Residue frames as qw, qx, qy, qz and C-alpha x, y, z in Angstrom:
[[0.350, 0.006, -0.936, -0.021, 2.69, 26.02, -6.23],
 [0.667, -0.417, -0.135, -0.603, -0.70, 25.09, -4.69],
 [0.130, 0.185, -0.902, 0.367, -0.50, 23.24, -1.34],
 [0.604, -0.381, -0.501, -0.489, -3.42, 21.23, -0.48],
 [0.323, -0.437, 0.591, -0.596, -4.64, 20.39, 2.98],
 [0.348, -0.049, -0.936, -0.033, -4.97, 16.78, 4.12],
 [0.600, -0.524, -0.362, -0.484, -8.30, 16.03, 5.76],
 [0.203, -0.545, 0.570, -0.580, -8.21, 16.21, 9.60],
 [0.624, -0.112, 0.660, -0.403, -10.51, 13.26, 10.39],
 [0.225, -0.036, 0.919, 0.323, -11.23, 10.04, 8.57],
 [0.204, 0.607, 0.768, 0.018, -14.80, 11.25, 7.85],
 [0.048, 0.799, 0.174, -0.574, -14.25, 14.79, 6.83],
 [0.484, 0.118, 0.573, 0.650, -13.34, 14.24, 3.10],
 [0.180, 0.788, 0.523, 0.269, -16.37, 16.43, 2.09],
 [0.231, -0.953, -0.068, 0.183, -15.46, 19.48, 4.25],
 [0.542, -0.470, 0.397, 0.573, -11.88, 19.03, 3.28],
 [0.438, 0.394, 0.582, 0.561, -12.78, 19.16, -0.44],
 [0.014, 0.946, 0.307, 0.107, -14.60, 22.42, 0.24],
 [0.418, -0.809, 0.194, 0.364, -11.40, 23.80, 1.90],
 [0.538, -0.189, 0.547, 0.613, -9.20, 22.68, -1.01],
 [0.321, 0.657, 0.509, 0.455, -11.56, 24.03, -3.80],
 [0.206, -0.965, -0.126, 0.099, -11.54, 27.30, -1.72],
 [0.537, -0.549, 0.340, 0.543, -7.73, 27.27, -1.80],
 [0.478, 0.230, 0.615, 0.583, -7.83, 26.88, -5.64],
 [0.075, 0.794, 0.459, 0.391, -10.28, 29.81, -5.82],
 [0.275, 0.310, -0.307, 0.857, -8.36, 31.99, -3.28],
 [0.610, -0.574, -0.070, -0.542, -10.97, 31.62, -0.49],
 [0.141, 0.293, -0.821, 0.470, -10.36, 30.37, 3.00],
 [0.762, -0.364, -0.248, -0.475, -12.56, 27.86, 4.92],
 [0.242, -0.466, 0.755, -0.392, -12.24, 25.86, 8.12],
 [0.474, 0.043, -0.842, -0.254, -12.58, 22.17, 7.71],
 [0.201, -0.210, -0.858, 0.424, -13.76, 21.40, 11.35],
 [0.283, 0.309, 0.223, -0.880, -16.15, 24.31, 11.41],
 [0.525, 0.205, -0.474, -0.677, -17.71, 23.02, 8.18],
 [0.419, -0.008, -0.908, -0.022, -17.89, 19.45, 9.45],
 [0.016, 0.271, 0.706, -0.654, -19.74, 20.58, 12.53],
 [0.390, 0.296, 0.002, -0.872, -22.15, 22.74, 10.51],
 [0.586, 0.217, -0.575, -0.528, -22.78, 19.90, 8.07],
 [0.812, -0.298, 0.350, -0.360, -23.12, 17.28, 10.84],
 [0.678, 0.394, -0.619, -0.042, -20.39, 15.04, 9.32],
 [0.781, -0.440, 0.343, -0.281, -20.15, 11.85, 11.43],
 [0.200, -0.442, 0.867, 0.109, -17.85, 8.87, 11.69],
 [0.350, 0.115, 0.926, 0.088, -18.75, 6.03, 9.41],
 [0.383, 0.738, 0.549, -0.086, -21.34, 8.24, 7.69],
 [0.412, 0.113, 0.274, 0.862, -19.31, 11.14, 6.54],
 [0.128, 0.356, 0.104, -0.920, -21.16, 14.09, 5.03],
 [0.525, 0.576, 0.602, -0.173, -24.45, 14.25, 3.23],
 [0.424, 0.208, 0.507, 0.721, -24.11, 14.94, -0.45],
 [0.006, 0.799, 0.474, 0.369, -27.03, 17.38, -0.32],
 [0.407, -0.874, -0.117, 0.239, -25.74, 19.42, 2.59],
 [0.569, -0.305, 0.334, 0.687, -22.28, 19.57, 1.09],
 [0.303, 0.453, 0.540, 0.641, -23.80, 20.88, -2.29],
 [0.127, -0.891, -0.403, -0.165, -26.00, 23.42, -0.48],
 [0.537, -0.707, 0.049, 0.458, -23.00, 24.77, 1.49],
 [0.525, -0.064, 0.438, 0.727, -21.02, 25.04, -1.62],
 [0.162, 0.660, 0.551, 0.485, -23.73, 26.83, -3.41],
 [0.244, -0.938, -0.241, 0.044, -23.81, 29.46, -0.81],
 [0.435, -0.793, 0.226, 0.363, -20.10, 30.05, -0.50],
 [0.434, -0.275, 0.640, 0.571, -18.47, 28.98, -3.73],
 [0.458, 0.437, -0.226, -0.740, -19.30, 29.60, -7.48],
 [0.485, 0.106, 0.868, 0.014, -21.27, 26.50, -8.16],
 [0.302, 0.178, -0.539, -0.766, -22.48, 25.90, -11.74],
 [0.784, -0.079, -0.382, -0.483, -24.33, 22.69, -11.03],
 [0.190, -0.350, 0.869, -0.293, -24.62, 19.70, -8.82],
 [0.823, 0.072, 0.299, -0.478, -26.15, 16.23, -8.74],
 [0.693, -0.009, 0.675, 0.252, -25.96, 13.04, -10.91],
 [0.619, 0.365, 0.541, 0.437, -24.70, 13.21, -14.30],
 [0.081, 0.977, 0.172, -0.102, -23.88, 16.93, -14.26],
 [0.489, -0.593, 0.365, 0.526, -20.12, 16.84, -14.67],
 [0.658, 0.751, 0.014, -0.048, -18.76, 18.18, -17.96],
 [0.733, 0.253, -0.242, 0.583, -15.06, 18.96, -17.26],
 [0.031, 0.692, -0.197, 0.694, -13.09, 21.22, -15.04],
 [0.030, 0.245, -0.707, 0.663, -13.01, 21.79, -11.24],
 [0.696, -0.334, -0.388, -0.504, -15.46, 19.69, -9.34],
 [0.332, -0.351, 0.778, -0.401, -16.00, 17.65, -6.19],
 [0.671, 0.048, -0.631, -0.386, -16.91, 14.00, -7.06],
 [0.682, -0.372, 0.442, -0.450, -18.35, 11.44, -4.88],
 [0.639, 0.402, -0.631, -0.177, -16.50, 8.16, -5.70],
 [0.942, -0.329, -0.049, 0.037, -15.64, 4.83, -4.05],
 [0.278, -0.813, 0.505, 0.084, -12.34, 5.03, -2.38],
 [0.671, 0.488, -0.542, -0.133, -9.84, 3.00, -4.44],
 [0.222, 0.329, -0.840, 0.370, -8.47, 1.32, -1.33],
 [0.232, 0.009, 0.763, -0.603, -11.33, 0.94, 1.13],
 [0.065, -0.355, -0.858, -0.366, -14.33, 0.78, -1.21],
 [0.068, -0.631, -0.542, 0.551, -16.08, 3.37, 1.04],
 [0.236, 0.884, 0.340, 0.218, -17.77, 6.51, -0.34],
 [0.523, -0.448, -0.001, 0.725, -15.35, 9.38, -0.66],
 [0.265, 0.953, 0.127, -0.074, -15.30, 12.99, -1.82],
 [0.639, -0.078, 0.278, 0.713, -12.30, 14.06, -4.03],
 [0.118, 0.801, -0.055, -0.584, -11.37, 17.39, -5.76],
 [0.728, 0.395, 0.441, 0.345, -11.41, 16.72, -9.58],
 [0.228, -0.557, 0.253, 0.757, -8.94, 19.09, -11.40],
 [0.490, 0.578, -0.231, -0.611, -9.99, 18.08, -14.73],
 [0.873, 0.173, 0.453, 0.043, -9.94, 15.48, -17.50],
 [0.256, 0.732, -0.486, -0.403, -7.32, 15.17, -20.32],
 [0.488, 0.338, -0.765, -0.250, -7.14, 12.33, -22.90],
 [0.790, -0.297, -0.453, -0.289, -9.49, 10.20, -20.64],
 [0.529, -0.016, -0.587, 0.612, -7.34, 10.73, -17.61],
 [0.389, -0.847, -0.239, -0.274, -8.92, 12.21, -14.49],
 [0.424, 0.241, -0.482, 0.728, -6.57, 14.19, -12.33],
 [0.527, -0.743, -0.223, -0.347, -7.98, 14.61, -8.74],
 [0.062, 0.444, -0.636, 0.628, -6.63, 15.45, -5.30],
 [0.721, -0.341, -0.602, -0.030, -7.51, 12.81, -2.68],
 [0.164, -0.738, 0.309, -0.577, -7.67, 14.56, 0.77],
 [0.896, -0.426, 0.074, -0.105, -7.48, 11.36, 2.71],
 [0.899, -0.001, 0.106, 0.425, -4.25, 10.09, 1.18],
 [0.138, -0.868, 0.157, 0.451, -2.95, 13.72, 0.40],
 [0.511, -0.052, 0.656, 0.553, -2.15, 12.60, -3.16],
 [0.479, 0.537, -0.171, -0.673, -2.75, 13.98, -6.54],
 [0.610, 0.074, 0.782, 0.109, -3.92, 11.01, -8.74],
 [0.408, 0.442, -0.407, -0.688, -4.07, 10.73, -12.56],
 [0.474, 0.054, 0.869, -0.128, -6.29, 7.82, -13.33],
 [0.123, -0.148, -0.730, -0.656, -8.09, 6.63, -16.40],
 [0.482, -0.128, 0.097, -0.861, -11.68, 7.69, -15.99],
 [0.813, -0.080, -0.453, -0.357, -13.02, 4.16, -16.68],
 [0.553, 0.091, -0.726, 0.398, -10.93, 2.94, -13.68],
 [0.101, -0.070, 0.493, -0.861, -12.73, 5.13, -11.14],
 [0.198, -0.477, -0.854, -0.069, -15.96, 3.93, -9.54],
 [0.098, -0.191, 0.017, -0.977, -18.07, 7.08, -9.75],
 [0.555, -0.502, -0.577, -0.327, -20.54, 5.85, -7.21],
 [0.363, -0.637, 0.378, -0.565, -21.17, 6.73, -3.65],
 [0.022, 0.263, -0.928, 0.262, -20.29, 4.12, -1.05],
 [0.460, 0.158, 0.698, -0.525, -23.88, 3.43, -0.28],
 [0.232, 0.149, 0.808, 0.521, -24.63, 3.16, -4.02],
 [0.195, 0.727, 0.506, -0.422, -27.36, 5.80, -3.72],
 [0.264, 0.867, -0.123, -0.405, -25.67, 8.10, -6.29],
 [0.786, 0.151, 0.397, 0.449, -24.12, 7.45, -9.54],
 [0.414, 0.464, 0.231, 0.749, -21.93, 10.15, -11.31],
 [0.256, -0.901, -0.348, -0.023, -22.58, 12.64, -8.58],
 [0.545, 0.108, -0.032, 0.831, -20.60, 15.90, -8.53],
 [0.032, -0.908, -0.224, 0.353, -20.52, 19.55, -7.61],
 [0.618, 0.456, 0.277, 0.577, -19.39, 21.59, -10.56],
 [0.300, -0.684, -0.096, 0.658, -17.56, 24.99, -10.22],
 [0.445, 0.881, 0.123, 0.108, -17.62, 27.98, -12.52],
 [0.401, -0.723, 0.307, 0.471, -14.10, 28.90, -13.22],
 [0.616, 0.755, -0.176, -0.144, -12.18, 29.94, -16.36],
 [0.097, -0.698, 0.709, -0.007, -8.97, 28.40, -15.08],
 [0.902, 0.120, -0.405, -0.087, -7.80, 24.80, -16.10],
 [0.526, -0.694, 0.439, -0.222, -6.50, 23.22, -12.96],
 [0.997, 0.062, 0.041, 0.031, -5.31, 20.01, -14.54],
 [0.716, 0.437, -0.209, 0.503, -1.84, 21.25, -15.51],
 [0.213, -0.863, 0.251, -0.384, -1.22, 23.33, -12.32],
 [0.491, 0.262, -0.731, 0.394, 1.76, 22.24, -10.10],
 [0.708, -0.585, -0.117, -0.379, 0.64, 20.89, -6.79],
 [0.168, 0.472, -0.774, 0.388, 2.68, 20.15, -3.68],
 [0.886, -0.274, -0.004, -0.375, 1.63, 16.83, -2.15],
 [0.715, -0.413, 0.555, 0.097, 3.49, 13.69, -0.79],
 [0.283, -0.192, 0.779, 0.526, 3.75, 12.18, -4.25],
 [0.604, 0.374, -0.087, -0.698, 1.67, 11.96, -7.52],
 [0.622, 0.082, 0.779, -0.019, 0.24, 8.79, -8.87],
 [0.504, 0.523, -0.381, -0.572, 0.42, 8.12, -12.63],
 [0.878, 0.007, 0.468, -0.102, -0.55, 4.48, -13.57],
 [0.037, -0.596, 0.639, 0.485, 2.02, 2.99, -15.86],
 [0.229, 0.095, -0.886, -0.391, 0.04, 0.04, -17.14],
 [0.606, -0.276, -0.426, -0.613, -3.11, -1.80, -17.09],
 [0.747, -0.280, -0.592, 0.118, -2.15, -3.84, -14.10],
 [0.207, 0.170, -0.429, 0.863, -1.16, -0.89, -11.92],
 [0.424, -0.697, -0.533, -0.224, -3.30, 0.03, -9.03],
 [0.201, -0.821, 0.197, -0.497, -3.30, 2.52, -6.24],
 [0.873, -0.463, 0.152, -0.019, -2.60, -0.40, -3.64],
 [0.889, 0.159, 0.078, 0.421, 0.54, -1.38, -5.61],
 [0.312, 0.719, -0.079, 0.616, 1.71, 2.16, -6.03],
 [0.493, -0.778, 0.190, -0.338, 1.38, 2.95, -2.35],
 [0.937, -0.275, 0.123, 0.176, 3.37, -0.33, -1.57],
 [0.732, 0.421, 0.074, 0.531, 6.08, 0.56, -4.17],
 [0.149, 0.704, -0.109, 0.686, 6.45, 4.04, -2.75],
 [0.471, -0.083, -0.683, 0.552, 6.58, 2.86, 0.81],
 [0.303, -0.318, 0.073, -0.896, 3.43, 4.85, 1.85],
 [0.144, -0.237, -0.918, 0.282, 1.68, 3.36, 4.82],
 [0.231, -0.573, -0.498, -0.609, -1.95, 4.29, 4.77],
 [0.574, -0.662, -0.462, 0.134, -2.36, 4.15, 8.52],
 [0.505, -0.335, -0.115, 0.787, 0.49, 6.82, 8.95],
 [0.230, 0.409, 0.346, 0.813, -1.16, 9.36, 6.62],
 [0.301, -0.770, -0.308, -0.472, -3.48, 10.86, 9.16]]
């Protein structure tokens, strides 16, 4: 069973995604060292370009940029479902229009309809931006150890409602 690592600071989702992709590919990285190297900052986070360059040096990157995602393991820059801010997540794959991804802030694996994800950076500078990794393994169906797993049950379900129903207090997660 794969155990993901929750991000250490509220602005280090990008470096945390590198750490967690590394875990999936049997590589070890240090989130804080990456965040210092990439100049991750409160309220600004990590630059898409610097994150992609770092990943290209140390991980098997197939492509990165806007409109490059096909399927499989990737890091996406999306709008956080709760805060609306830009946020990096580890995409494990897509199956039947559902995207399964690990969110390093919430320490959750989410399985959400692709149409319900706002695939834009928080500053709206990027649309459909991702770092895509070369791998023969399908991570969509792997077992992961996290707090809980989110599967929307109906059209009115939301991450906020799910967190409330499962008594998860966002403020206590970090």
